[in-house]
C-alpha positions as CSV (number, residue, x, y, z in Angstrom):
1,T,94.2,99.6,98.5
2,F,92.3,102.6,99.8
3,L,93.9,104.9,97.3
4,R,92.9,102.5,94.5
5,D,89.4,102.3,95.9
6,V,88.8,106.1,95.9
7,T,90.5,106.6,92.5
8,Y,89.4,103.8,90.3
9,P,88.4,103.9,87.4
10,K,89.0,107.4,86.2
11,G,91.2,109.2,88.8
12,S,95.0,109.6,89.1
13,V,97.4,109.6,91.9
14,K,100.4,112.0,92.4
15,M,102.6,110.9,95.3
16,V,105.1,113.1,97.0
17,G,107.6,111.7,99.4
18,V,109.4,114.0,101.9
19,R,112.8,113.1,103.2
20,N,115.5,114.9,105.0
21,A,118.4,112.7,103.9
22,S,119.2,110.4,101.1
23,D,116.9,107.5,101.9
24,Q,116.5,105.0,99.1
25,S,113.8,103.2,100.9
26,L,111.4,106.1,100.3
27,V,112.1,105.9,96.6
28,D,111.7,102.1,96.6
29,G,108.4,102.4,98.5
30,L,107.0,105.0,96.1
31,T,108.1,102.9,93.1
32,T,106.3,99.9,94.5
33,V,103.1,101.7,95.3
34,S,103.1,103.4,91.9
35,R,103.7,100.0,90.2
36,Q,100.7,98.5,92.1
37,L,98.4,101.3,91.2
38,R,99.4,101.3,87.5
39,S,98.7,97.5,87.4
40,D,95.1,98.6,88.3
41,Q,95.1,101.0,85.4
42,I,95.4,104.1,87.7
43,S,97.6,106.9,86.3
44,T,100.3,107.4,88.8
45,T,103.3,109.8,89.2
46,W,105.6,110.4,92.1
47,S,108.4,112.6,93.2
48,V,110.6,113.2,96.2
49,V,111.1,116.5,98.0
50,D,114.2,117.0,100.2
51,E,113.2,119.1,103.2
52,E,114.0,119.1,106.9
53,T,110.4,118.4,108.0
54,F,107.4,116.7,106.4
55,E,105.3,119.9,106.6
56,D,108.0,121.9,104.9
57,G,108.1,119.4,102.1
58,F,104.3,119.2,101.9
59,L,103.9,122.9,101.8
60,A,106.6,123.3,99.1
61,S,105.0,120.6,96.9
62,M,101.5,122.0,97.3
63,R,102.6,125.5,96.5
64,A,104.5,124.3,93.5
65,T,101.5,122.7,91.8
66,G,99.7,126.1,91.6
67,D,96.5,126.3,89.5
68,G,97.9,124.6,86.4
69,L,96.6,121.7,84.5
70,G,96.6,118.5,86.5
71,R,96.5,120.3,89.8
72,S,95.7,118.0,92.7
73,N,92.3,118.4,94.3
74,I,92.6,115.9,97.2
75,V,95.4,115.3,99.7
76,F,95.6,111.8,101.2
77,L,97.4,111.7,104.6
78,T,98.0,109.2,107.2
79,F,96.8,110.6,110.6
80,P,99.8,111.1,112.9
81,H,100.2,108.9,115.9
82,P,99.0,110.5,119.1
83,G,101.7,112.7,120.6
84,S,103.9,112.6,117.5
85,A,103.1,115.4,115.2
86,E,99.7,116.9,115.8
87,E,101.0,120.5,115.5
88,H,102.6,119.6,112.2
89,A,99.4,118.0,110.9
90,A,97.6,121.2,111.8
91,Q,99.9,123.2,109.5
92,V,99.5,120.8,106.7
93,L,95.7,120.9,107.1
94,E,95.7,124.7,107.1
95,E,97.7,124.8,103.9
96,A,95.3,122.3,102.3
97,R,92.4,124.5,103.3
98,E,94.1,127.6,101.8
99,Q,94.9,125.8,98.6
100,E,91.2,124.6,98.5
101,L,92.2,121.0,98.6
102,G,90.0,118.2,100.0
103,V,91.7,116.1,102.6
104,L,91.3,112.3,103.1
105,M,92.9,111.0,106.3
106,T,93.4,107.5,107.5
107,S,95.0,106.0,110.5
108,T,97.6,103.3,110.8
109,S,96.8,102.7,114.5
110,R,94.6,99.6,115.2
111,A,92.0,101.8,116.9
112,G,91.6,104.1,114.0
113,R,91.7,101.7,111.1
114,L,89.0,101.5,108.5
115,G,86.5,98.8,109.1
116,G,85.2,96.3,106.5
117,R,84.3,97.1,103.0
118,G,80.6,96.4,103.3
119,V,79.1,99.6,104.7
120,I,79.9,103.2,104.2
121,N,78.4,105.7,106.7
122,L,78.4,109.2,105.3
123,W,77.9,111.7,108.1
124,I,76.0,114.8,107.1
125,R,76.3,117.9,109.3
126,E,73.1,119.1,110.9
127,Q,71.0,121.2,108.5
128,G,68.5,122.4,111.1
129,P,66.3,124.1,111.9
130,G,64.7,124.0,108.4
131,W,66.4,120.9,107.0
132,T,66.2,122.1,103.4
133,V,68.7,121.3,100.7
134,S,70.9,124.3,100.2
135,T,74.4,125.3,99.1
136,E,75.6,124.6,102.6
137,L,76.2,121.1,101.4
138,Q,78.9,122.4,99.1
139,H,81.5,121.6,101.8
140,S,80.3,118.0,101.7
141,H,80.9,117.4,98.0
142,L,84.1,115.6,98.5
143,A,82.7,113.4,101.2
144,I,79.6,112.6,99.0
145,L,81.8,111.8,96.0
146,M,84.2,109.6,98.0
147,A,81.2,107.7,99.6
148,Y,79.7,107.0,96.1
149,E,83.1,106.0,94.7
150,L,83.7,103.6,97.6
151,R,80.2,102.2,97.3
152,A,80.7,101.5,93.6
153,N,84.2,99.9,94.1
154,W,83.3,97.9,97.2
155,G,79.8,97.0,96.2
156,G,78.7,98.0,99.7
157,D,75.8,99.8,101.2
158,L,75.7,103.6,101.8
159,N,74.0,105.0,104.8
160,L,73.4,108.7,105.3
161,V,73.8,109.6,109.0
162,T,73.4,112.8,111.0
163,A,73.0,113.8,114.6
164,V,70.5,116.3,116.0
165,D,70.6,118.2,119.2
166,D,66.9,118.9,119.3
167,P,64.6,115.8,119.5
168,D,61.9,117.9,117.8
169,Q,64.1,118.1,114.7
170,L,64.4,114.3,114.4
171,H,61.5,113.9,112.0
172,L,62.7,116.7,109.7
173,A,66.2,115.2,109.7
174,E,64.9,111.8,108.7
175,Q,62.9,113.3,105.9
176,Y,65.9,115.3,104.7
177,L,68.1,112.2,104.6
178,Q,65.5,110.1,102.8
179,G,64.7,112.9,100.3
């Protein structure tokens, strides 16, 4: 559902499954998700990479896409369970950064799940001390795009949120977010 919500109406999804043995359930799962997305008119393709570890498969698939037509621009990952694979996730995130890919992460744990679909809180990094719009926001383009896409598909409210260390900057921060 979340993939659909950040992709609809004009995006596409390329799924890569990583397995270390012949596991038909992975193929079945990818086929099912692909079918569901296609029923929502979202262009979808998928493939399976056979590697010993998830990060090896991920790295191989990201390097194989290169800079060609149809290159992925966002990687969607499920955040690893605590204690399971944090070091592997770090390698995957580093490769995504090197490939200049945006990363969307979600959690399957109850504590980390997404809330309802009514409100999107977009956190903007502190822009002080001047709080002027600049190219520093270029690193926020993906977050801004995803927030607007979710707002459009959910019909929800979008809040811009920031935190300031210096209480004297609060007024400037409020003006910045309202401007």
